[in-house]
PyMOL commands that place a pseudoatom at each C-alpha (Angstrom):
pseudoatom trace, name=CA, resn=UNK, resi=1, chain=A, elem=C, hetatm=0, pos=[124.786, 172.918, 109.738]
pseudoatom trace, name=CA, resn=UNK, resi=2, chain=A, elem=C, hetatm=0, pos=[128.488, 173.071, 110.570]
pseudoatom trace, name=CA, resn=UNK, resi=3, chain=A, elem=C, hetatm=0, pos=[130.048, 175.328, 113.161]
pseudoatom trace, name=CA, resn=UNK, resi=4, chain=A, elem=C, hetatm=0, pos=[132.588, 178.057, 112.222]
pseudoatom trace, name=CA, resn=UNK, resi=5, chain=A, elem=C, hetatm=0, pos=[135.557, 176.391, 113.958]
pseudoatom trace, name=CA, resn=UNK, resi=6, chain=A, elem=C, hetatm=0, pos=[135.335, 173.243, 111.842]
pseudoatom trace, name=CA, resn=UNK, resi=7, chain=A, elem=C, hetatm=0, pos=[137.159, 174.975, 109.002]
pseudoatom trace, name=CA, resn=UNK, resi=8, chain=A, elem=C, hetatm=0, pos=[134.692, 174.140, 106.245]
pseudoatom trace, name=CA, resn=UNK, resi=9, chain=A, elem=C, hetatm=0, pos=[134.168, 176.606, 103.421]
pseudoatom trace, name=CA, resn=UNK, resi=10, chain=A, elem=C, hetatm=0, pos=[131.364, 176.387, 100.869]
pseudoatom trace, name=CA, resn=UNK, resi=11, chain=A, elem=C, hetatm=0, pos=[132.233, 174.973, 97.457]
pseudoatom trace, name=CA, resn=UNK, resi=12, chain=A, elem=C, hetatm=0, pos=[131.024, 176.577, 94.252]
pseudoatom trace, name=CA, resn=UNK, resi=13, chain=A, elem=C, hetatm=0, pos=[129.473, 174.381, 91.587]
pseudoatom trace, name=CA, resn=UNK, resi=14, chain=A, elem=C, hetatm=0, pos=[132.123, 175.665, 89.192]
pseudoatom trace, name=CA, resn=UNK, resi=15, chain=A, elem=C, hetatm=0, pos=[134.689, 173.940, 91.438]
pseudoatom trace, name=CA, resn=UNK, resi=16, chain=A, elem=C, hetatm=0, pos=[132.955, 170.603, 90.837]
pseudoatom trace, name=CA, resn=UNK, resi=17, chain=A, elem=C, hetatm=0, pos=[133.099, 170.319, 87.057]
pseudoatom trace, name=CA, resn=UNK, resi=18, chain=A, elem=C, hetatm=0, pos=[135.466, 167.367, 86.744]
pseudoatom trace, name=CA, resn=UNK, resi=19, chain=A, elem=C, hetatm=0, pos=[135.559, 164.074, 88.604]
pseudoatom trace, name=CA, resn=UNK, resi=20, chain=A, elem=C, hetatm=0, pos=[139.049, 164.961, 89.831]
pseudoatom trace, name=CA, resn=UNK, resi=21, chain=A, elem=C, hetatm=0, pos=[137.833, 168.230, 91.325]
pseudoatom trace, name=CA, resn=UNK, resi=22, chain=A, elem=C, hetatm=0, pos=[134.922, 166.454, 93.011]
pseudoatom trace, name=CA, resn=UNK, resi=23, chain=A, elem=C, hetatm=0, pos=[137.369, 163.977, 94.516]
pseudoatom trace, name=CA, resn=UNK, resi=24, chain=A, elem=C, hetatm=0, pos=[139.610, 166.804, 95.734]
pseudoatom trace, name=CA, resn=UNK, resi=25, chain=A, elem=C, hetatm=0, pos=[136.722, 168.618, 97.434]
pseudoatom trace, name=CA, resn=UNK, resi=26, chain=A, elem=C, hetatm=0, pos=[135.402, 165.354, 98.882]
pseudoatom trace, name=CA, resn=UNK, resi=27, chain=A, elem=C, hetatm=0, pos=[138.773, 164.669, 100.481]
pseudoatom trace, name=CA, resn=UNK, resi=28, chain=A, elem=C, hetatm=0, pos=[138.936, 168.187, 101.904]
pseudoatom trace, name=CA, resn=UNK, resi=29, chain=A, elem=C, hetatm=0, pos=[135.454, 167.796, 103.338]
pseudoatom trace, name=CA, resn=UNK, resi=30, chain=A, elem=C, hetatm=0, pos=[136.148, 164.418, 104.916]
pseudoatom trace, name=CA, resn=UNK, resi=31, chain=A, elem=C, hetatm=0, pos=[139.346, 165.699, 106.502]
pseudoatom trace, name=CA, resn=UNK, resi=32, chain=A, elem=C, hetatm=0, pos=[137.435, 168.625, 107.926]
pseudoatom trace, name=CA, resn=UNK, resi=33, chain=A, elem=C, hetatm=0, pos=[134.482, 166.649, 109.275]
pseudoatom trace, name=CA, resn=UNK, resi=34, chain=A, elem=C, hetatm=0, pos=[135.952, 163.219, 110.053]
pseudoatom trace, name=CA, resn=UNK, resi=35, chain=A, elem=C, hetatm=0, pos=[134.662, 162.235, 113.519]
pseudoatom trace, name=CA, resn=UNK, resi=36, chain=A, elem=C, hetatm=0, pos=[138.164, 161.401, 114.797]
pseudoatom trace, name=CA, resn=UNK, resi=37, chain=A, elem=C, hetatm=0, pos=[139.547, 164.759, 113.641]
pseudoatom trace, name=CA, resn=UNK, resi=38, chain=A, elem=C, hetatm=0, pos=[136.624, 166.616, 115.175]
pseudoatom trace, name=CA, resn=UNK, resi=39, chain=A, elem=C, hetatm=0, pos=[137.178, 164.844, 118.477]
pseudoatom trace, name=CA, resn=UNK, resi=40, chain=A, elem=C, hetatm=0, pos=[140.897, 165.720, 118.410]
pseudoatom trace, name=CA, resn=UNK, resi=41, chain=A, elem=C, hetatm=0, pos=[139.950, 169.371, 117.990]
pseudoatom trace, name=CA, resn=UNK, resi=42, chain=A, elem=C, hetatm=0, pos=[137.923, 169.220, 121.209]
pseudoatom trace, name=CA, resn=UNK, resi=43, chain=A, elem=C, hetatm=0, pos=[134.420, 169.296, 119.764]
pseudoatom trace, name=CA, resn=UNK, resi=44, chain=A, elem=C, hetatm=0, pos=[131.451, 169.114, 122.088]
pseudoatom trace, name=CA, resn=UNK, resi=45, chain=A, elem=C, hetatm=0, pos=[128.893, 166.292, 122.013]
pseudoatom trace, name=CA, resn=UNK, resi=46, chain=A, elem=C, hetatm=0, pos=[126.554, 168.083, 119.590]
pseudoatom trace, name=CA, resn=UNK, resi=47, chain=A, elem=C, hetatm=0, pos=[129.403, 168.827, 117.173]
pseudoatom trace, name=CA, resn=UNK, resi=48, chain=A, elem=C, hetatm=0, pos=[130.559, 165.202, 117.299]
pseudoatom trace, name=CA, resn=UNK, resi=49, chain=A, elem=C, hetatm=0, pos=[127.030, 164.021, 116.501]
pseudoatom trace, name=CA, resn=UNK, resi=50, chain=A, elem=C, hetatm=0, pos=[126.723, 166.440, 113.577]
pseudoatom trace, name=CA, resn=UNK, resi=51, chain=A, elem=C, hetatm=0, pos=[130.165, 165.429, 112.305]
pseudoatom trace, name=CA, resn=UNK, resi=52, chain=A, elem=C, hetatm=0, pos=[129.211, 161.749, 112.322]
pseudoatom trace, name=CA, resn=UNK, resi=53, chain=A, elem=C, hetatm=0, pos=[125.979, 162.370, 110.430]
pseudoatom trace, name=CA, resn=UNK, resi=54, chain=A, elem=C, hetatm=0, pos=[127.574, 164.679, 107.859]
pseudoatom trace, name=CA, resn=UNK, resi=55, chain=A, elem=C, hetatm=0, pos=[130.487, 162.263, 107.401]
pseudoatom trace, name=CA, resn=UNK, resi=56, chain=A, elem=C, hetatm=0, pos=[128.063, 159.389, 106.764]
pseudoatom trace, name=CA, resn=UNK, resi=57, chain=A, elem=C, hetatm=0, pos=[126.152, 161.482, 104.210]
pseudoatom trace, name=CA, resn=UNK, resi=58, chain=A, elem=C, hetatm=0, pos=[129.384, 162.439, 102.466]
pseudoatom trace, name=CA, resn=UNK, resi=59, chain=A, elem=C, hetatm=0, pos=[130.441, 158.796, 102.231]
pseudoatom trace, name=CA, resn=UNK, resi=60, chain=A, elem=C, hetatm=0, pos=[127.031, 157.825, 100.858]
pseudoatom trace, name=CA, resn=UNK, resi=61, chain=A, elem=C, hetatm=0, pos=[127.127, 160.614, 98.261]
pseudoatom trace, name=CA, resn=UNK, resi=62, chain=A, elem=C, hetatm=0, pos=[130.689, 159.695, 97.284]
pseudoatom trace, name=CA, resn=UNK, resi=63, chain=A, elem=C, hetatm=0, pos=[129.721, 156.050, 96.797]
pseudoatom trace, name=CA, resn=UNK, resi=64, chain=A, elem=C, hetatm=0, pos=[126.791, 157.066, 94.606]
pseudoatom trace, name=CA, resn=UNK, resi=65, chain=A, elem=C, hetatm=0, pos=[128.957, 159.483, 92.614]
pseudoatom trace, name=CA, resn=UNK, resi=66, chain=A, elem=C, hetatm=0, pos=[131.552, 156.780, 91.983]
pseudoatom trace, name=CA, resn=UNK, resi=67, chain=A, elem=C, hetatm=0, pos=[128.974, 154.219, 90.902]
pseudoatom trace, name=CA, resn=UNK, resi=68, chain=A, elem=C, hetatm=0, pos=[127.438, 156.666, 88.428]
pseudoatom trace, name=CA, resn=UNK, resi=69, chain=A, elem=C, hetatm=0, pos=[130.841, 157.713, 87.084]
pseudoatom trace, name=CA, resn=UNK, resi=70, chain=A, elem=C, hetatm=0, pos=[131.522, 154.160, 85.931]
pseudoatom trace, name=CA, resn=UNK, resi=71, chain=A, elem=C, hetatm=0, pos=[128.685, 154.176, 83.413]
for i in range(1, 71): cmd.bond("trace and resi %d" % i, "trace and resi %d" % (i + 1))
show_as sticks, trace
zoom trace
């Protein structure tokens, strides 16, 4: 979904074993795809739209992960 210039690299499931590692990868992902950062890098309209949608999905997944971690 993402374009090569965004700087995102796939994450292996083995890199997501602990809650701390999930948090680390989440932060990397949000820095890479944050709509403000994407705009600063000169993204086109389509890339900005994709960044917003992916960012929203990441936030939603992070919220769900955190709520499940508490139990």
